[in-house]
C-alpha positions, 0 to 999 in steps of 0.5 A: 882138441875140438869136440863138435856138437851133434849137428856139426858132427853129422855135417862132418860125417857127410864129407869124405876123406880126401875132400877139400871143403869150404865153410860159408859163414863159418862163425867159430870155425870149428868144423873146418878146423876139425876136418883138417886136424882129423886128416879128413880134408887136406884143405879147408876155407873159412869164410864170413861176411866181415873181418870182425865175423871171421875173427872168432874162427881165426882165434880158434885156428890159432888155438887149435890148428897148426899154422901150416895146416891148410886152412885159409880165410876169406871175407865176403858174401856167399860163394863169391869168395871162392874160385870155380871148382876150388873145393869139392864140398861146400857147407852152408849151415845155420842160415835161413833157407831163402838166404842159402838159396839166394847165395847159390842162385847168385852165380849158377856157373860158380855154384855148379862148379862145386860137386857137393853141398851140405846145407843146414837151413834153420827156416824155410827148408821146404822152399830151399828143397823146392828150389834145389829140385827145380834147378837140377840139384839131386838130394842124396842124403837127409839127416836129422840132428838134435840140437838142444830142443830143436831137430835140425835138418841137414840136406846133402846135394849134388850139383847138376851134372854130378854123378848120382852115386855116393862116395863108395860108388853105390847109386842111392835109392833116395834119388828116385824120390827127387821130383823135379818141380812138379809138386805145388804142395809145400808140405811135400818139400817141408817133409819130403817122402824120402825123409823116412830114409833120413838118419836121426830122430825121424819119428819124433820129427814127423810127430812134431810137425804133425802136432803143429798142423793139428794146432793150426787146424784147431786155431782155424776152426775156432776162428770167427771167420772160417777159412774152408780152403785153408782148413782143407789144405791143413787136413791134407797136410795132416793126412800126408804126415800120417802117411809118412809116419805109417810108412816109417813105422812099417819099414823101421 
C-alpha cells in the first residue's frame, strides 16, 4: 500500500474518478501507482527522461501494483512521449516553472489535445502562470501543500477550448480572475488575486512572501547606492500583498 505525501495527495485530489492520467518525470512513480490501485484512474502513463530515471518507478510498480493494472512506461522528453489526446490529465510536478513552460510550449497542438494539466512548479511559478494565461489556458484551482519547511504551489489548468467548469459541471468563480496577459507586474503572477481562494495554508503563504519583500526592501535601503525605482517596485509589491492578506482575512 502506497501512502502519498501531502503534496502528492493534493495533486491526486485534482484527478477525478475515471480520468486517465500521465505523470511526466514520474521519479518513484508513487502517484500513478496510487491512482490506478485506488481505482480512480483506469490507465496511467509513467514517463521519465531516461531508462535509468524510470527504473525507480518500475521497481515500485513491481512491488505495489498488479502486473495487468493498466500502467505503462515511456522514456523521453516532456510530452513528446504521449500521443494526442491519449490521456485526460497530465501531471508535471517537481520541476522549475520555466522547464514546465518549455515542455508545454514545444508542441502546442499536442499540449492542447489534453484537457487538463496539474502543475507543481518548484520555482518561477509566476513566469509559468503568466505564460499559461497569455496562451489561452484557464487556471481553475490553486492549492498550497506543505512539504517539510516548504509550501508548494499546485496549479490546475484547462487547455484552450476546454469547458471552464469543474468536474461536477459547476462554473468556477476563480476563472473570473484569470486575466489574459495584460499585467506586467510579476508579483501579480507570483501571488495572483485568486490565491486567496486556494486550499491549504494561504495566510502563512502570503505572510512568508510579505516577509521576503520586506527583507528585500531593507537590503535595498541599506545599500550604498540606493535604487529608488527598485524600492518603489518592492513597496508596490508589499502594498499588494498586504491587500491580499486583508482580503483573505476578511473572507476567511
